[in-house]
Structure formats: C-alpha cells, structure tokens
N, C-alpha and C positions, 0 to 999 in steps of 0.2 A: 309214440316218439318221446324221447327224453324231455324235450322242451315243453311237452303238453302236461307233464306230471304235476307241476305246482297248481295248474288250473284245475286238473282233475281233483286234486286234494281239496281245493277251495270249494268246488261244487259239491263235493261229498259232505263237507262240513255244513254248507248252506242247507243241504237236504236234511241233515240231522237236526239242524235248528228248526226247520219247517215242521218236521215230525214232532219235535218237542212242543211246538206251539199248538199243533193239532191235538196232541194228547191232552194238553192243558184245556183246550176248548171243549173236548169231549167231557172231561171231568166237570167243567163249568155247566154245560148243558144237562149233564146227567144229574147233578145236584139240584138244578132248577126243576127238572122233571120229577125227581123223587119227592120234592117238597110239594109240588102242585102239578100232578100228572094231567096235562091238557094236550089235545091233539097238536096244536101249533108248536108246543115245546118238543114233542116227540119228533115232529118233522125236522126241526132244527138239529136235533140229535142225529137223525138219519143222514141229513146232508153232511154233517161233520164227519161221520163215519165214511161216507162215500169219498170225500176229499182226502181222507187219511189213507184210504186204499190206493189212491193214485200216487201219493208220496211214497208209500211202502214199495210200490212197484218200481218207481224210479230209483229208490234207494237200493233195491235188490240188484239192479243192473250195475251198480257201482261197487259191489262187494265181490271179492273173490270167493273161491269155494270154501275157504276156512272161516269166512265171516269177518276177517280182519280188514282194516283199511289197506287199500292199495298204496304203494310208495308214492310220496309226493305231497303229504299233508305238511306244507311248508309253514314258514313263520306267519304268513297272512292267515292261514287257517287257524293257527293257535290264537292269534289276536282276535279273530272273529268269535271263536268259542269263548275266549276270555271276556269279551264284551257282553255276551249273553249271561255268563255267570256273574259278572259285575252288576248288571242290571237286576238280576234275580235277587242277589244278596242285598242290594240297596232297598228293594221292596220288602224283604224280610226284616231289615233293620227298622224301617218306618212302621211296618205293621206291629212289630213287637213293642215299639215305643208307645203305641196307643194301648196295647193289651197288658203290658207288664204289671201295672198297678191294679187293673180291674179286668181280668180275663173273662170272656164270654164265649159260649159255644160257637156262634156264627163267626166271630172274629178269629177264633182258634182254627176253625175249619179253613178259612182263607189263608191263615199262616201256614197250615200244613200243606196246602196246595202250593204255595210259594216255595216252601222248603223242598217239595218234591220236584218242582221245576229246576231249582238250583242244583239238586242232586243229579238230575238228568243232564244239566249243562256241564257239571263236573265230569260226568261219564264221557261226554263228548270231548272235553278237553283232554281227558286221559287217553282217548283214542288218537288224538292229534299228536300227542307227545310220544316220541320213541320210548319203548320200555326200558332201554338201557340208560336213558337220560337221568342223571342224578345230580342234585346240587351239592356243593361243597359242604353245606351245613345240614344236609338231610340225614346224616347218620344220628344215632343216639335216640333221644327222646322223641323227635319228630318222626322217626322211622317206625314207630310202634304200629303193629297191625291194627286196623280198624276194628277187628273182631274182639280185641282185648283192650281197646282204648278206654280208660276210665274217664267218663265224660262229665260227671258232676251234675249240678242242677241246670235247668233250662236257660236261665239268664246267663250264668257263667259260661255255658256251652256256646251260646250264640255270640258272646264276646270273643270266645276262643276261635270260633269260625271266622269272625271278622279279622282277628289278628293273623290267623294262618293264611287267609286269603291275601292279605297284604304282603306277607312273606312270599307266597306263591307267585304273585304278580311280579315281584322283583326277581325271583329265581324259579322260573318254570321248571318243574321236574315231575316225572310220573309218580314217584313214590310219595311226594307231598300231595299230589292230587288224590291218591288213595286214602291218605289220612283225612283230607277234607271231606271226601265222600262219606267216610265212616262217621264223621262228626255230623254231617248234614242228615244222614239216615237216622242217627240217634236222636237228633233234635226233632225230626219229624215224628218219630215214635213217641217221644215225650209229649209233644204238642197234642198228638192224637189221644194219648192217655189222659191228659188233663181235660181235653174236650169231652171224652167219654164220661169222665168223672162228673163234670158239670151237667152233662145232658141227663145223667141218671136221676136228677132231681135233688140229690144230696149235695150240700156244700162240702168241699174238701175239709178234712180236719185241719186245724191251724198249722200244725207242723208240716203237713204235706203241702199246703198252700205256700208257706214260707220257703220250703225247699225248692219247689218248682219255680217260684218267682225270684229266688236269689236274695231274699231279705237277710239282713245281717243277724236277725234273731235266730236264724237257723243253725247257729254254731253248735248247738247241742244235738242236732239231728243225727241219728245213728249212722246213716250212710256216709256222713262226713268223718267218721272216726274209725281208726284202725282197731280191730277187735282185740289184738294182743296187747298193744301199748297204750291205748286210749288217746293217742295223739291224732292229729289230723291225718287222714289218708290223702291220696291224690285229689279226689273230688273235693274234699273240704279245703285243701290248700289252694287249689285252682280258684274256687269261688271266693274265698276270703282274701287271698293275696291279690286277685284281680280287682276286688273292691278297694283295697288299700292303694294299689297302683293308680286306680282312677282318681282317688282322692289326692294322692301326691302329685299327679299330673295337673289337677285342677289348681292346686295352690303352689305349684312350682317347688315342690319339696323333693328331696332325694329318696332313693329306695335302694337298699342293698340286698343281695341274694347270696346265700352260701349253699353249696352243694357238696355233700360228703359221700364218698363211696365207702360202703361198709361191707365187711365180710366177717360176721361174727362166728365165733366157734360154735355157739348155740344161741337160741333165742333169749335165754336169760342174760347172756353177755350183752346182747343188743339192748335189752331193757335197761340194764345198768348204765350202758353208754348214753342212752337217750335221757335217762334220769339226770346224769351228770350235765349233759348239755342244757337241759331245761332249767336246772338250778342256777346256771350262769347267764341266762337270757332275761331280758326285761319282760314285764307282764304283758306288753302289747306285741311282742315278737311272735312270729308264727313258726312253730316247729312241726314238721311233718315226716312221717314214715312214707315217703313218696312212692317207693317201690321196694321190692326185696333187696335191691342193690343200692338205692339212693335214699339219703336223708336230706331234706331241704329245709333251710331256715330263711324266712322272710323278715327283713329288718326295715320297717317303715321309718321314714324321716331320718335316714342314716346315710351320711356322706361316705366318700371313699375312704378317708382316713379312719373314721370310726368303724366302718365295716372291717377293715384290716385289723384294727385293734381287737374287735370282738372275735375274729377268726383266730388270732394269735392266742387270745385268752382261752378259747375252747380247746385248742390243740395242746396248750400247756397243761391244762387241767386233766385232759385225757392221758397225757404222758405221765404226769405225777401220780395218777391213780392206777397206772399200769394197765389201762384198758386198751385192747388192741383191735377192737372191732372196726375202727375207722382206718382205712388204708390211705385215702387221699382226700384233699379238700380243694375246692376251687370257688370262684366268686364271679359275680356280675353286678354291674351298677347301672342304675337309671339316673340320668339319661345317657351316660357315656356309652353303654353297650346296647341300648335300645329302650323303647318306652312301653313295650308289651311284655306280658309274662312269658309268652312263647319265645320272644327274642332273647330275654334274659336267661331262660333255661338253656336255649341253644348255645349261647355264648359261654355259659358256665360249663356246659358239657364239653365244648371244644377245648376249654382250658384244662378240664379234667383229663382229657385224652392226649393232651400235648406232651 
C-alpha cells in the first residue's frame, strides 16, 4: 500500500545501519583475534558472523531484483542515515585530534576503522537520496568525480570532509554524497598507508610525516606543487589555505578568495600570465594553478574592499600586458560568503558562472 512505503523505507535504512554495526563488530573481533588468537575470541567472532547472516537475510527480503532501494525512503530515513554519519565523523574528528601530532599504528588502525564506518554510512545516505536530487550549489567544484578528486594531505583532507559534511547537512544531495564518499575513501587509504609505514619499523622521512599530518613546513613538498608552473596545485592550496582560514577564524580576521577562469592559447601563455599575477601579489598570498581551467588566489587578512582593489589591479595589469589567458574573474569573502574553503570556492564558482 502507498501508505506503508515510508515505513518500509525507514525499516530498510534501520537494517542497513544494523548491518554496518555488525560489520564494524566483525572487524573489531577479527583484529583482537589476529593479535591474540585464543578460543574465546574465535567464539565471539563466530557469534558475530551468525548474527550478521540474520541481518543479511532480512535485508535481502527488503530489496527488489535490481538491488536498489524500494520507493519510500522518506525524510525520516535520510535523517536516520545522517545521524549515523554525523556520529561516525565526530568519532573520526576526536580520534584524529589525539593522533595528529603523534600518530601510532594502533591509533591509526582505529581511525581507519572509523573512516570505514563513516564511508559505509555515506553509502547508506546515498541510497536514501533519490539519484536525481541535486542541490543548487552542487555544480562546479563540488561536483568533481571522487575518482579524480585531488585530496591533499590527511589533515587537510579530514578538515575538508568536515566542511563538506556540514554543507551536505544543510543541502542533502546525492552528488554531494558521492564527493564525500570519495574523500572518506581516500582518507582511509592514507590512514592505512601511514599505519603500514609506521608498522614497518622505520620512521617516516620528515617530509612524508609533515605531508601526512599537514604541518606548515610541508609547503615545499613536491605533491603540493604544479609540475609546470611551480605554483601550488589543488592539494597544496587546500592544505595551506585551510590552515590560513583556520587562523583567520581564530583571530576574527578577514580572508579573500579570487577565482580566475583561464583559457591560454598555450602553456607558455599561462606561465606568463601566472608570473604577472605573482609579481603583483604580496609575499604571504597564495597563488595556485588549481585545475586546468581555474587559477585561485588566497588573500589572508584581506577585507572586501582590499580584495576588490587587488582584483582590479590584477585585471588592469593583464590588460596592459595584453595577456589574454584570463577570461573571467570572481571572488568570495570570509565571513560574508562562508567560513570554510569549500563554501568560499562554491560561492566564487557561482559568481563565475552567473
């Protein structure tokens, strides 16, 4: 019956949550048994598998032949899945807070498990949201495919996960869930990589350790640099601009962001354009070849009026030098347009497309 559908959708989401919990419990008992293989630990693992089989059987009865959710995953189901993801990400944030300055293998193992649970919860939320659902601001940068998403270092990536989850909570959309799932999967892979490195008995080389933990000394780390221009790439800009935004928020300072759409005749034209821009910026400004299409400038401690003056100065210099690589320019301001890097990038992208 039509009136039963919302309840059916809610029950299905509840089963998915239960399965997620069971899988996490299996992982926990398996890790315990692997470290110390005793009969009582094996028995706990067997009981967990038996309970999981029951949940899988109940789940199978709620799925149609295609394996998709039946109609009726209503707002309550979305809220339920969102609560699971919210809890998982809160656990990730707390765990990383303890591990950031001094990562250890056992702690990273737990962090990887929490990230896996968050990733599973995001998958549940993605099933609950209709595939056609798209938020107004989900075009552009946030709509990047997770497979090609440039994630940066682990610390910056986890901050980005937090920011993107806050955006998703305000504007639930299946495409944003896909981006978040890709970020969570990459964070889990990086966590597992760092754990493996530490378990090998060798301490990470200083640059690798700084890169993974997001320390500011990593500005010279090669993965932060665009190979052709030598400027920051997307990973480098996300990490460093994220740190600057955090500092500006702490001390109630402004932050300006410029986004320039470029279409160079050739790469040498682009290099000349970027050299012109860099010559007019302050030493602490952040200039990035963010993608093939976008150049991004971060302006720490810069208010709205100064951001506009800098933008006008850059455009005037490009016009006088007859450089045509830049097609359009837009801007975003903190706190007027948001307080996170993803918020600012989204707003600047919207203005660029207007």
